[in-house]
Each structure stands twice: as structure tokens, then as C-alpha cells.
C-alpha positions as CSV (number, residue, x, y, z in Angstrom):
1,M,86.0,36.6,-7.5
2,A,85.1,33.2,-8.9
3,D,87.5,31.6,-6.4
4,L,85.9,33.5,-3.5
5,I,82.4,32.4,-4.5
6,T,83.6,28.8,-4.8
7,L,85.2,29.0,-1.4
8,L,82.0,30.5,0.1
9,I,79.9,27.7,-1.4
10,T,82.3,25.2,0.1
11,G,82.1,26.9,3.5
12,I,78.3,27.0,3.4
13,S,78.2,23.2,2.6
14,E,80.7,22.5,5.4
15,G,78.4,24.6,7.7
16,A,75.4,22.6,6.6
17,H,77.1,19.4,7.4
18,I,78.4,20.6,10.8
19,F,74.8,21.6,11.6
20,L,73.6,18.1,11.1
21,M,76.1,17.0,13.8
22,A,75.4,19.9,16.1
23,S,71.6,20.5,15.9
24,S,70.7,17.4,17.9
25,L,73.4,18.1,20.4
26,S,72.1,21.6,20.9
27,V,68.6,20.3,21.7
28,I,69.9,17.5,24.0
29,L,72.3,19.8,25.9
30,G,70.2,23.0,25.8
31,L,66.7,21.6,26.4
32,M,67.2,18.3,28.2
33,K,70.3,19.5,30.1
34,V,72.2,16.3,29.2
35,V,75.9,16.7,28.6
36,N,76.4,14.0,25.9
37,F,80.0,13.2,25.2
38,A,78.9,10.1,23.3
39,H,77.5,12.2,20.5
40,G,80.6,11.6,18.3
41,T,80.1,7.8,18.5
42,L,76.6,8.1,17.1
43,F,78.1,10.1,14.2
44,L,80.7,7.4,13.8
45,W,78.3,4.5,13.8
46,G,76.1,6.3,11.3
47,A,79.1,6.5,8.9
48,Y,80.0,2.8,9.3
49,A,76.4,1.6,9.1
50,F,76.1,3.5,5.9
51,Q,79.4,2.1,4.5
52,M,78.5,-1.5,5.5
53,I,75.0,-1.4,4.0
54,F,76.2,0.3,0.8
55,N,79.0,-2.2,0.2
56,G,76.6,-5.1,1.0
57,I,73.9,-4.2,-1.5
58,S,75.5,-2.0,-4.1
59,G,76.0,-5.0,-6.4
60,Q,72.4,-6.1,-6.1
61,V,70.5,-2.8,-6.8
62,N,71.3,0.3,-8.7
63,N,73.7,2.8,-7.2
64,T,71.2,5.5,-6.4
65,L,68.8,3.1,-4.6
66,A,71.7,1.5,-2.7
67,W,72.9,4.9,-1.5
68,L,69.4,5.9,-0.4
69,I,68.8,2.6,1.4
70,S,72.2,3.0,3.1
71,L,71.4,6.5,4.2
72,L,68.1,5.3,5.8
73,G,70.1,2.5,7.5
74,A,72.4,5.0,9.1
75,I,69.5,7.0,10.4
76,V,67.9,3.9,11.8
77,A,71.2,2.8,13.4
78,G,71.5,6.2,15.1
79,F,67.9,6.1,16.2
80,I,68.2,2.6,17.8
81,L,71.5,3.5,19.5
82,G,69.9,6.7,20.8
83,I,67.1,4.7,22.4
84,I,69.5,2.3,24.0
85,F,71.8,5.1,25.3
86,E,68.9,7.0,26.8
87,K,66.9,4.1,28.3
88,V,69.8,2.1,29.7
89,F,72.2,4.9,30.7
90,I,71.1,8.5,30.4
91,A,67.6,8.1,32.0
92,R,69.3,7.1,35.3
93,V,71.4,10.3,35.6
94,Y,69.1,13.1,34.6
95,G,70.1,16.2,36.7
96,N,73.5,14.7,37.6
97,I,76.0,16.4,35.2
98,G,79.0,14.7,36.7
99,A,77.5,11.3,36.2
100,Q,76.4,12.2,32.7
101,I,79.9,13.2,31.7
102,L,81.5,10.0,33.1
103,I,78.9,7.7,31.5
104,T,78.8,9.3,28.1
105,I,82.7,9.5,27.9
106,G,82.6,5.7,28.7
107,L,80.1,5.1,26.0
108,Q,82.2,7.1,23.5
109,I,85.3,5.0,24.3
110,V,83.5,1.6,24.3
111,F,81.5,2.1,21.1
112,T,84.5,3.6,19.3
113,E,86.5,0.5,20.2
114,L,83.7,-1.7,19.0
115,V,84.0,-0.1,15.6
116,R,87.7,-1.1,15.6
117,V,86.7,-4.6,16.6
118,F,84.0,-5.0,13.9
119,W,85.6,-3.1,11.1
120,G,89.2,-2.7,12.0
121,A,91.3,0.4,12.5
122,R,92.1,0.9,8.9
123,V,90.7,3.7,6.7
124,I,87.8,2.5,4.5
125,A,86.9,4.0,1.1
126,V,83.4,5.3,0.5
127,A,82.1,6.4,-2.9
128,R,79.6,9.2,-3.6
129,P,76.3,8.2,-5.3
130,E,76.4,8.5,-9.1
131,F,73.7,11.1,-9.3
132,L,75.8,13.4,-7.0
133,Q,79.3,12.9,-8.5
134,G,79.2,15.7,-11.0
135,V,80.9,19.2,-10.9
136,S,79.6,22.3,-12.7
137,N,81.6,25.3,-13.8
138,F,79.8,28.6,-14.1
139,S,82.3,31.2,-15.4
140,G,85.0,29.9,-13.1
141,V,82.8,29.2,-10.1
142,I,83.2,25.5,-9.3
143,I,80.1,23.9,-7.8
144,V,80.4,20.3,-6.5
145,H,76.9,18.7,-6.8
146,Y,77.4,16.8,-3.5
147,R,78.0,20.0,-1.6
148,I,74.8,21.6,-3.0
149,F,73.0,18.5,-1.8
150,L,74.5,19.0,1.7
151,I,73.2,22.6,1.8
152,A,69.7,21.5,0.8
153,V,69.6,18.8,3.5
154,G,70.8,21.3,6.1
155,I,68.2,23.8,5.2
156,L,65.4,21.2,5.3
157,V,66.5,19.9,8.8
158,A,66.8,23.5,10.1
159,I,63.2,24.4,9.0
160,A,61.7,21.1,10.1
161,G,63.5,21.2,13.5
162,H,62.5,24.8,14.2
163,F,58.9,24.1,13.3
164,I,58.7,21.0,15.5
165,L,60.2,22.7,18.6
166,T,58.3,26.0,18.4
167,G,55.1,25.2,16.4
168,T,53.9,21.8,17.6
169,R,52.3,20.3,20.7
170,A,55.2,17.9,21.0
171,G,57.7,20.7,21.1
172,M,55.7,22.5,23.7
173,I,55.5,19.4,25.9
174,I,59.2,18.8,25.6
175,R,60.1,22.4,26.6
176,A,57.5,22.3,29.5
177,G,58.8,18.9,30.7
178,V,62.3,20.2,31.0
179,Q,61.2,23.1,33.2
180,N,58.8,21.1,35.4
181,S,58.4,17.4,34.6
182,E,56.2,16.8,37.6
183,M,53.6,19.3,36.4
184,V,53.6,17.8,32.9
185,G,53.2,14.3,34.5
186,A,50.3,15.5,36.5
187,L,48.5,16.3,33.3
188,G,48.7,12.7,32.3
189,I,51.6,13.0,29.9
190,N,54.4,10.5,30.0
191,I,57.3,13.0,29.6
192,N,59.9,10.2,29.7
193,R,58.7,8.9,26.4
194,Y,59.2,12.4,24.9
195,F,62.7,12.6,26.3
196,T,63.5,9.2,24.8
197,L,62.1,10.3,21.5
198,V,64.1,13.6,21.5
199,F,67.3,11.7,22.3
200,A,66.6,9.1,19.7
201,V,65.8,11.6,17.0
202,G,68.9,13.6,17.9
203,A,71.0,10.4,17.6
204,A,69.3,9.7,14.2
205,L,70.4,13.1,13.0
206,A,74.0,12.3,14.2
207,G,73.8,9.1,12.2
208,L,72.6,11.0,9.2
209,G,75.5,13.4,9.6
210,G,78.0,10.5,9.7
211,A,76.5,8.9,6.6
212,L,76.7,12.2,4.7
213,F,80.2,12.9,5.9
214,A,81.7,9.7,4.5
215,P,81.4,10.6,0.8
216,I,82.9,14.1,1.3
217,G,86.4,12.8,1.9
218,G,85.8,9.4,0.4
219,T,86.9,7.5,3.5
220,V,85.8,6.7,7.0
221,S,88.0,5.8,10.1
222,P,87.4,5.4,13.8
223,E,88.9,8.8,14.5
224,I,86.1,10.8,12.8
225,G,83.8,10.5,15.9
226,N,86.1,12.6,18.2
227,S,86.7,15.4,15.6
228,S,83.1,15.7,14.7
229,Q,82.1,15.9,18.4
230,L,84.5,18.7,19.0
231,L,83.0,20.7,16.2
232,A,79.5,20.0,17.4
233,F,80.3,21.3,20.9
234,I,81.9,24.4,19.4
235,V,78.8,25.2,17.4
236,V,76.5,24.7,20.4
237,I,78.6,27.2,22.4
238,I,78.7,29.7,19.5
239,G,75.0,29.4,18.7
240,G,73.8,29.3,22.3
241,M,72.6,26.2,24.2
242,G,69.0,25.3,23.4
243,N,69.0,27.6,20.4
244,F,68.2,25.4,17.5
245,M,68.4,28.1,14.8
246,G,71.3,29.6,16.6
247,S,73.1,26.3,16.0
248,A,72.2,26.6,12.3
249,L,73.7,30.2,12.1
250,G,76.7,29.1,14.2
251,S,77.4,26.2,11.9
252,L,77.2,28.4,8.9
253,F,79.5,31.0,10.5
254,L,82.0,28.3,11.5
255,G,81.9,26.5,8.1
256,V,82.6,29.7,6.2
257,M,85.2,30.9,8.7
258,M,87.1,27.6,8.5
259,A,87.0,27.7,4.6
260,L,88.3,31.2,4.5
261,I,91.1,30.7,7.1
262,G,92.0,27.4,5.5
263,W,92.5,29.2,2.2
264,T,94.3,32.3,3.4
265,I,96.1,31.1,6.6
266,P,96.2,27.3,6.5
267,D,98.4,27.0,9.6
268,L,95.6,28.5,11.7
269,A,92.8,26.3,10.3
270,L,93.0,23.8,13.1
271,I,93.1,26.2,16.1
272,A,90.7,28.9,14.8
273,P,87.5,27.1,15.8
274,V,88.7,26.4,19.4
275,T,90.0,30.0,19.7
276,L,86.6,31.3,18.6
277,M,84.9,29.0,21.2
278,A,87.2,30.3,23.9
279,L,86.4,33.9,23.0
280,V,82.7,33.3,23.0
281,L,82.9,31.7,26.4
282,I,84.8,34.6,27.8
283,F,82.9,37.5,26.3
284,R,79.5,36.2,25.4
285,P,78.8,32.9,27.3
286,Q,75.1,32.9,26.2
287,G,76.3,32.4,22.6
288,L,76.5,34.8,19.7
289,F,72.8,34.4,18.9
290,G,71.4,34.2,22.5
291,L,68.5,31.9,23.4
292,A,66.0,31.4,20.6
293,V,63.9,28.8,22.4
294,K,62.1,30.4,25.3
295,H,61.0,28.2,28.1
């Protein structure tokens, strides 16, 4: 029983981390109707920005402060890249899915190669902060402190995101602008600014996800962008496009499922998420949790 509880905690923490990758993609794809295949590179740049800042300042300030500053740096890096992507590329192809796919795939390739140019193709070691390095043992239940931290961050992002989308004026304007941008514009509201903000905040969340991913395995490499992007798209499909809380539930379901399968049938661990996505597309294309955000 202790092993099972440990496994569930691990799965929940993995789900929380996947949610940080997928939540912004859910909003961008489901609300803004933008197919963003460059989402993985935002995650990747967040991880490398975190690593670069941390290694640069860790000898000058205490470990915890260096880690927090690096985390903020990864969020800012994602936010800035999001603004650049949306303003320079995405804004020109709203409503044109084919062009969105081609442009964002190009961005993914170019910015992944830029990581190799700046940092090289080698695997780089990343340490966990000292205050999150511990492990607790409760009657055989192993609790890794860093994974509890991931769960807490995931919960906070889910609550904050749901409130902003459904309980604020900004969320109402965004949802109305997606349905009829001309009407919103006639009210004197610059909907393009809101779209840019949504994309930039989504990119910042991806950067945060990348930064938090790095200490899990202790390394970062240019390949993590593609793998994280695949998981994010799987979650969006499972949870339902435009369903922010559906993405949270879908991430939790996927994280626990992957942990259980990885423990019981390791050979199926890699294909299980893709198989689940295919089954959802065939039998319930609106997602397992339907549409939570009504337009």
C-alpha cells in the first residue's frame, strides 16, 4: 500500500507539471483558435533561461534566492518570446490554420536550433534548490519535497487561471473577442492587445513549466521541447479544447496513468498516452471533460 501511495503522489506531481505545459496551450488553441506547434520551444527556452541564470548567479547569492530569481527569469523569457511570436508571426495568420501550422513548426525548428547554437547539443546538469532537496518517509510512503512543490504550484495556477477566465472582465473580453472581434472593437476595446497578453502569459507559463522541469531529472537538453509539446497536445485533446479546468483534470489523469503503467507495464509507458489520445479522438472528440468555458 505504501508503494501505491508513493506512486500516486509521483503521478499527481507529474500531472501538475504536465498541466503547467498544457494549460496555456489549451487557452491558446481552444479560445484563440491558434494551432501553436512552437509551444515546446517556449518550454525549452524557459528551461535553458533558468539554467543559464542559475549558473550565473548561484555563486553570488544564496541558493534559494538564486533559484527564485532564475525561476522569474524563465517566466520573463517565456513572456517576451510570446510577445515576439504573437506580434511578428501569429497576428498575421489568425483564422488561417494551415499558415499557423507552417509558421509555428518553423519557429519550433529555428528556436530549437538556436538553443543548440547558444548552449550546444550536450546534456546540461541542473540542481534542485536546497530547500526542496529533501525526502520524507511516512511509514514507507516516500514523499519527495520537490514533487509536493510541483503539486502546490499546479493547484495555484489552476485556481488563478480558472478565476481569470470565468470571473474577471478581462476573461469575458477575451472570450467575447474570440467569438466576434468586430463587435468588441466597436465597444472601443483593443482586442488585439488582449490576444497578445493571452499569448504572452501562456508562453510565460510554458517557460515556468520548463524551469520547473529541469530539476526533476537534473538535466536539460534540446530534445525536451518536442516531448513536452506532445504531452501538452495530448492533454488538450483529453481535457477538451478551451477547457482550462479540463486540462487540469486531464493532466492529473495522464500523470497518474503514466506512473501506474510505468510501474506495472513499463514497455507500454511510451505508447499509452498516444493510444489514449487516439481513443478520445475516435469516441469522444470533445474531450473527456467536455467544454467548461462557454462562449
